[in-house]
Structure formats: structure tokens, C-alpha cells
C-alpha positions as a printed Julia matrix, in Angstrom:
83×3 Matrix{Float64}:
   0.0    0.0     0.0
   2.75   2.44    0.9
   4.68   1.51   -2.24
   1.67   2.32   -4.41
   1.2    5.61   -2.59
   4.86   6.53   -3.02
   4.75   5.57   -6.71
   1.65   7.72   -7.28
   3.21  10.62   -5.42
   6.44  10.31   -7.42
   4.55  10.27  -10.72
   2.51  13.29   -9.67
   5.67  15.25   -8.94
   7.58  14.28  -12.12
   4.69  14.69  -14.59
   4.71  18.54  -14.61
   8.49  18.55  -15.04
   8.22  16.34  -18.11
   5.42  18.46  -19.57
   7.37  21.68  -19.02
  10.33  20.36  -21.01
   8.21  19.52  -24.07
   8.38  22.11  -26.86
   6.56  22.59  -30.13
   4.83  25.05  -32.41
   1.28  25.57  -33.61
   0.66  27.14  -37.02
  -2.3   29.52  -36.79
  -3.54  32.14  -39.22
  -6.12  34.83  -38.41
  -7.84  36.74  -41.19
 -10.0   39.71  -40.21
 -12.46  41.05  -42.77
 -13.13  44.72  -42.26
 -16.53  45.01  -43.85
 -19.77  43.13  -44.29
 -22.65  44.08  -46.55
 -26.21  43.37  -45.4
 -28.98  43.47  -47.98
 -32.55  43.04  -46.8
 -35.41  43.12  -49.26
 -39.09  42.49  -48.5
 -39.38  39.52  -50.88
 -36.43  37.7   -49.27
 -37.01  35.54  -46.22
 -33.61  36.28  -44.63
 -31.22  39.18  -45.16
 -28.3   38.44  -47.46
 -24.95  39.03  -45.73
 -21.67  39.13  -47.61
 -18.46  39.35  -45.56
 -15.24  39.66  -47.5
 -16.53  37.53  -50.37
 -15.11  34.39  -48.72
 -17.21  31.32  -47.99
 -15.51  30.71  -44.64
 -16.3   34.25  -43.44
 -20.06  34.1   -43.93
 -22.15  34.35  -40.76
 -24.98  32.02  -39.8
 -28.38  33.73  -40.02
 -31.44  32.35  -38.22
 -34.91  33.81  -38.03
 -37.79  33.23  -35.64
 -41.24  34.79  -35.58
 -42.24  36.49  -32.35
 -45.74  36.38  -30.89
 -48.48  37.97  -32.95
 -50.45  40.74  -31.28
 -54.15  39.77  -31.43
 -55.4   43.37  -31.25
 -53.29  44.9   -34.01
 -52.62  41.64  -35.89
 -48.96  42.55  -36.16
 -46.07  40.19  -35.62
 -42.35  40.69  -35.33
 -39.32  38.74  -36.46
 -36.11  38.12  -34.56
 -33.13  37.76  -36.92
 -29.92  36.46  -35.29
 -26.59  36.85  -37.07
 -23.73  34.72  -35.65
 -20.11  34.98  -36.67
């Protein structure tokens, strides 16, 4: 029992030392697009958003209809744009 405890304690102490001596690099690239164009027309269901003319930069657009007011018979839409 004491041997197992000492072994576990020894491994717990040496593990951070081994991790600290490991080196490496990570290749990362960040592209920031400065401008997005939003076009909303009444005949379109969702607004058209164009960011930097790159497929990977396009946001996700979702739409949900809010409650309809029974008195005025008006309803609202919630449009969420996620980048």
C-alpha cells in the first residue's frame, strides 16, 4: 500500500516537469475582414450578408417569428446573425 502511494506521489511530482520540457509550435492564421454588406429586401425571407466575399467568413443567419399581437394583428421577427 505504501509503495503504491509513493509511486503515485512520485509520478505526480515528475509529470509537470516532463510536460514543461516539451516544446513545439502551432501554425495559426487569423484573417479579419473589415466590412460586411447586409442586404434586406421584402421579398427575401432572410437578409443576405456578404463578408469579404469568402465562404468561410459568412455568418450564420437564423430567423424566428415572435408572438403575434391579437389586437393589431402585427407580428415581429427576430433575426440572429452569428459569426
